Backbone as JSON Lines, residues from 0, in Angstrom:
{"i":0,"aa":"M","n":[174.3,-141.23,5.96],"ca":[175.72,-140.93,5.19],"c":[176.66,-141.25,6.51]}
{"i":1,"aa":"D","n":[177.98,-141.91,5.4],"ca":[179.19,-142.34,6.32],"c":[179.72,-140.82,6.94]}
{"i":2,"aa":"E","n":[181.3,-141.59,7.85],"ca":[181.65,-140.03,8.54],"c":[182.69,-139.99,7.17]}
{"i":3,"aa":"T","n":[182.94,-138.57,6.89],"ca":[183.96,-138.25,5.86],"c":[185.23,-138.15,6.46]}
{"i":4,"aa":"Y","n":[186.56,-138.98,5.89],"ca":[187.67,-138.37,5.92],"c":[188.07,-137.93,5.09]}
{"i":5,"aa":"R","n":[188.9,-136.53,4.77],"ca":[189.28,-136.22,3.34],"c":[190.63,-136.22,4.05]}
{"i":6,"aa":"A","n":[192.14,-136.01,2.67],"ca":[192.91,-135.54,3.54],"c":[193.22,-134.55,1.82]}
{"i":7,"aa":"D","n":[193.49,-133.16,1.95],"ca":[193.49,-132.59,0.72],"c":[195.06,-131.69,0.91]}
{"i":8,"aa":"A","n":[195.72,-131.62,-0.37],"ca":[197.43,-130.97,-0.3],"c":[197.23,-129.98,-1.47]}
{"i":9,"aa":"R","n":[198.06,-128.82,-1.24],"ca":[198.54,-127.83,-2.6],"c":[200.11,-127.75,-2.04]}
{"i":10,"aa":"L","n":[200.56,-127.29,-3.1],"ca":[202.06,-127.64,-3.68],"c":[201.84,-125.74,-4.12]}
{"i":11,"aa":"T","n":[203.08,-124.83,-4.06],"ca":[202.78,-123.64,-4.74],"c":[204.29,-122.85,-4.66]}
{"i":12,"aa":"K","n":[204.6,-122.9,-5.92],"ca":[206.01,-122.23,-5.94],"c":[205.41,-120.58,-6.56]}
{"i":13,"aa":"Q","n":[206.49,-119.7,-5.96],"ca":[206.0,-118.4,-6.52],"c":[207.45,-117.49,-6.96]}
{"i":14,"aa":"F","n":[207.49,-116.76,-8.06],"ca":[208.48,-116.64,-8.81],"c":[207.69,-114.86,-9.06]}
{"i":15,"aa":"S","n":[209.42,-114.26,-8.76],"ca":[209.19,-112.49,-8.99],"c":[210.11,-112.09,-9.9]}
{"i":16,"aa":"F","n":[209.61,-111.21,-10.84],"ca":[210.21,-110.77,-11.59],"c":[210.05,-109.27,-12.48]}
{"i":17,"aa":"A","n":[210.96,-108.48,-12.27],"ca":[211.02,-106.93,-12.88],"c":[210.25,-106.57,-11.48]}
{"i":18,"aa":"G","n":[210.74,-106.79,-10.18],"ca":[210.75,-105.96,-9.01],"c":[209.27,-106.13,-8.81]}
{"i":19,"aa":"R","n":[208.3,-106.16,-9.55],"ca":[206.65,-105.78,-9.38],"c":[205.52,-106.77,-9.76]}
{"i":20,"aa":"Y","n":[206.41,-107.08,-10.49],"ca":[205.77,-108.85,-10.85],"c":[205.57,-110.16,-10.29]}
{"i":21,"aa":"G","n":[204.68,-110.95,-10.76],"ca":[205.08,-112.29,-10.12],"c":[203.97,-113.68,-10.59]}
{"i":22,"aa":"L","n":[204.21,-114.55,-10.43],"ca":[203.99,-115.36,-11.01],"c":[204.01,-116.91,-10.09]}
{"i":23,"aa":"D","n":[202.41,-117.6,-9.45],"ca":[202.17,-118.18,-8.95],"c":[201.84,-119.46,-9.7]}
{"i":24,"aa":"L","n":[202.52,-120.54,-9.73],"ca":[202.05,-121.81,-9.74],"c":[201.46,-122.74,-8.82]}
{"i":25,"aa":"N","n":[200.29,-123.21,-8.94],"ca":[200.18,-124.24,-8.16],"c":[199.46,-125.46,-8.42]}
{"i":26,"aa":"F","n":[199.93,-126.3,-7.63],"ca":[198.91,-127.57,-7.66],"c":[198.42,-128.34,-6.15]}
{"i":27,"aa":"E","n":[197.04,-128.69,-6.68],"ca":[196.0,-129.42,-6.14],"c":[195.65,-130.36,-6.11]}
{"i":28,"aa":"V","n":[195.39,-131.34,-5.09],"ca":[195.08,-132.48,-4.82],"c":[194.16,-132.94,-4.03]}
{"i":29,"aa":"F","n":[192.72,-132.83,-4.13],"ca":[191.63,-133.41,-3.35],"c":[191.16,-134.79,-3.06]}
{"i":30,"aa":"N","n":[191.29,-135.02,-1.98],"ca":[190.74,-136.39,-1.68],"c":[191.6,-137.47,-1.79]}
{"i":31,"aa":"V","n":[193.11,-136.75,-1.25],"ca":[194.56,-137.48,-1.72],"c":[194.77,-139.03,-1.75]}
{"i":32,"aa":"F","n":[193.75,-140.11,-0.49],"ca":[193.85,-141.1,-0.51],"c":[192.49,-141.77,-1.19]}
{"i":33,"aa":"N","n":[191.66,-141.3,-1.82],"ca":[190.77,-141.74,-2.88],"c":[189.43,-142.34,-1.56]}
{"i":34,"aa":"R","n":[189.35,-141.92,-0.67],"ca":[188.33,-142.46,0.36],"c":[187.1,-142.26,-0.16]}
{"i":35,"aa":"V","n":[186.51,-143.0,-0.33],"ca":[184.9,-143.41,-0.88],"c":[183.68,-143.35,0.25]}
{"i":36,"aa":"S","n":[183.28,-141.68,0.52],"ca":[181.71,-141.8,1.3],"c":[180.39,-141.87,0.99]}
{"i":37,"aa":"N","n":[180.15,-142.67,1.88],"ca":[178.47,-143.14,0.92],"c":[177.77,-141.97,1.53]}
{"i":38,"aa":"T","n":[177.09,-141.31,0.51],"ca":[175.97,-140.4,0.89],"c":[174.65,-140.73,0.89]}
{"i":39,"aa":"S","n":[174.22,-142.28,0.23],"ca":[173.0,-142.76,0.61],"c":[173.07,-144.28,0.98]}
{"i":40,"aa":"V","n":[172.11,-144.75,1.33],"ca":[172.52,-146.18,2.07],"c":[170.65,-147.02,1.98]}
{"i":41,"aa":"T","n":[171.05,-148.08,1.8],"ca":[169.54,-148.64,1.62],"c":[168.75,-148.92,2.88]}
{"i":42,"aa":"T","n":[167.52,-148.46,2.83],"ca":[166.97,-148.01,4.09],"c":[165.47,-148.92,4.45]}
{"i":43,"aa":"Q","n":[165.66,-150.15,3.22],"ca":[164.16,-150.8,3.94],"c":[165.03,-152.39,4.52]}
{"i":44,"aa":"A","n":[164.14,-152.31,5.38],"ca":[165.13,-153.76,6.23],"c":[164.06,-154.72,5.97]}
{"i":45,"aa":"Y","n":[162.72,-154.94,5.75],"ca":[161.59,-155.73,5.36],"c":[160.88,-155.39,4.04]}
{"i":46,"aa":"Q","n":[160.3,-156.37,3.78],"ca":[159.34,-156.57,2.64],"c":[158.12,-157.3,3.07]}
{"i":47,"aa":"A","n":[156.92,-156.97,2.85],"ca":[155.57,-157.85,3.26],"c":[155.11,-158.16,2.24]}
{"i":48,"aa":"T","n":[155.03,-159.79,2.05],"ca":[154.03,-160.25,0.97],"c":[153.09,-161.62,1.71]}
{"i":49,"aa":"G","n":[152.25,-161.53,1.03],"ca":[150.95,-162.05,1.86],"c":[150.77,-162.45,2.99]}
{"i":50,"aa":"G","n":[151.24,-161.08,3.58],"ca":[150.73,-160.81,5.11],"c":[151.7,-161.36,5.79]}
{"i":51,"aa":"V","n":[153.41,-161.81,5.34],"ca":[154.42,-161.95,6.0],"c":[155.44,-161.1,5.68]}
{"i":52,"aa":"L","n":[156.23,-160.99,6.96],"ca":[157.45,-160.53,6.9],"c":[158.39,-160.96,6.79]}
{"i":53,"aa":"R","n":[159.4,-160.65,6.15],"ca":[160.63,-160.92,6.09],"c":[161.9,-160.11,5.07]}
{"i":54,"aa":"P","n":[162.92,-160.39,5.92],"ca":[164.0,-159.32,5.97],"c":[164.72,-159.66,4.79]}
{"i":55,"aa":"L","n":[164.7,-158.39,4.33],"ca":[165.88,-158.14,3.16],"c":[167.33,-158.23,3.64]}
{"i":56,"aa":"P","n":[168.21,-158.47,2.56],"ca":[169.54,-158.33,3.0],"c":[169.93,-156.99,2.41]}
{"i":57,"aa":"G","n":[171.26,-156.46,3.15],"ca":[171.73,-155.05,2.47],"c":[171.21,-154.14,2.81]}
{"i":58,"aa":"V","n":[170.28,-154.02,4.24],"ca":[170.35,-152.67,4.67],"c":[171.6,-152.16,5.49]}
{"i":59,"aa":"G","n":[171.31,-150.76,4.83],"ca":[172.81,-150.01,5.82],"c":[173.79,-150.43,4.62]}
{"i":60,"aa":"V","n":[173.82,-150.43,3.69],"ca":[174.59,-150.57,2.7],"c":[174.65,-149.7,1.55]}
{"i":61,"aa":"G","n":[176.01,-148.74,1.62],"ca":[175.58,-147.77,0.35],"c":[175.36,-148.09,-0.98]}
{"i":62,"aa":"T","n":[174.73,-147.2,-1.42],"ca":[174.25,-146.87,-2.71],"c":[174.47,-146.11,-3.82]}
{"i":63,"aa":"A","n":[174.97,-144.93,-2.85],"ca":[175.58,-143.68,-3.73],"c":[176.78,-143.01,-3.38]}
{"i":64,"aa":"S","n":[177.42,-142.2,-3.77],"ca":[178.44,-141.67,-3.3],"c":[178.8,-140.27,-4.1]}
{"i":65,"aa":"G","n":[177.57,-139.88,-4.35],"ca":[178.31,-138.55,-4.92],"c":[178.13,-137.66,-3.53]}
{"i":66,"aa":"G","n":[178.75,-136.24,-4.3],"ca":[179.13,-135.59,-2.84],"c":[178.94,-133.95,-3.5]}
{"i":67,"aa":"F","n":[179.06,-133.17,-1.64],"ca":[178.93,-131.85,-2.35],"c":[180.45,-131.28,-2.16]}
{"i":68,"aa":"P","n":[180.72,-130.41,-2.63],"ca":[179.94,-129.57,-3.89],"c":[180.4,-129.75,-5.24]}
{"i":69,"aa":"D","n":[180.6,-131.08,-5.7],"ca":[181.38,-130.65,-7.12],"c":[180.66,-132.51,-7.87]}
{"i":70,"aa":"G","n":[179.37,-133.14,-7.09],"ca":[178.94,-134.17,-7.44],"c":[180.02,-135.68,-7.32]}
{"i":71,"aa":"T","n":[180.94,-135.21,-6.49],"ca":[181.83,-136.59,-6.72],"c":[182.83,-136.39,-5.25]}
{"i":72,"aa":"N","n":[183.08,-137.6,-4.69],"ca":[184.09,-137.59,-3.73],"c":[185.41,-138.37,-4.2]}
{"i":73,"aa":"A","n":[185.29,-138.49,-5.43],"ca":[186.67,-138.73,-6.13],"c":[187.96,-138.13,-5.75]}
{"i":74,"aa":"R","n":[189.15,-138.9,-5.87],"ca":[190.15,-138.04,-5.93],"c":[190.27,-137.16,-7.56]}
{"i":75,"aa":"R","n":[190.87,-135.62,-7.24],"ca":[191.03,-134.82,-8.05],"c":[192.27,-134.17,-7.79]}
{"i":76,"aa":"A","n":[192.64,-133.56,-8.96],"ca":[193.75,-132.82,-9.25],"c":[193.27,-131.4,-10.06]}
{"i":77,"aa":"Q","n":[194.29,-130.77,-10.09],"ca":[194.48,-129.48,-10.6],"c":[195.61,-128.85,-10.54]}
{"i":78,"aa":"F","n":[195.54,-127.9,-11.68],"ca":[196.87,-127.34,-12.21],"c":[196.53,-125.78,-12.28]}
{"i":79,"aa":"S","n":[197.16,-124.82,-11.58],"ca":[196.68,-123.5,-11.93],"c":[197.52,-122.24,-11.86]}
{"i":80,"aa":"M","n":[198.01,-121.52,-12.48],"ca":[198.68,-120.32,-12.3],"c":[197.69,-118.66,-12.29]}
{"i":81,"aa":"R","n":[198.82,-117.81,-11.55],"ca":[198.17,-116.67,-11.31],"c":[199.56,-115.67,-11.42]}
{"i":82,"aa":"F","n":[199.04,-114.61,-12.19],"ca":[200.14,-113.47,-12.83],"c":[199.72,-112.19,-11.7]}
{"i":83,"aa":"R","n":[200.71,-111.76,-11.16],"ca":[200.61,-110.72,-9.91],"c":[201.17,-109.41,-10.78]}
{"i":84,"aa":"F","n":[200.62,-108.5,-10.67],"ca":[200.65,-107.3,-11.19],"c":[200.38,-105.79,-10.49]}
């Protein structure tokens, strides 16, 4: 598996009103720079045919980039709000 470098960011704005109520607005971005990390690589280096070993191209090349916990390591963004009372 490749080394994983990610930068995540979150912006929050809090509003208070009527003394005890509040509203939080949040904007979050995950994997801000959209860096792909391979989670699987080609491992077959040789092929035997007719008793002859031949090297295969592409050993160690990435074949998948699914990531834990949400199935991808692509950039994502979300907006949320929270009402406090």
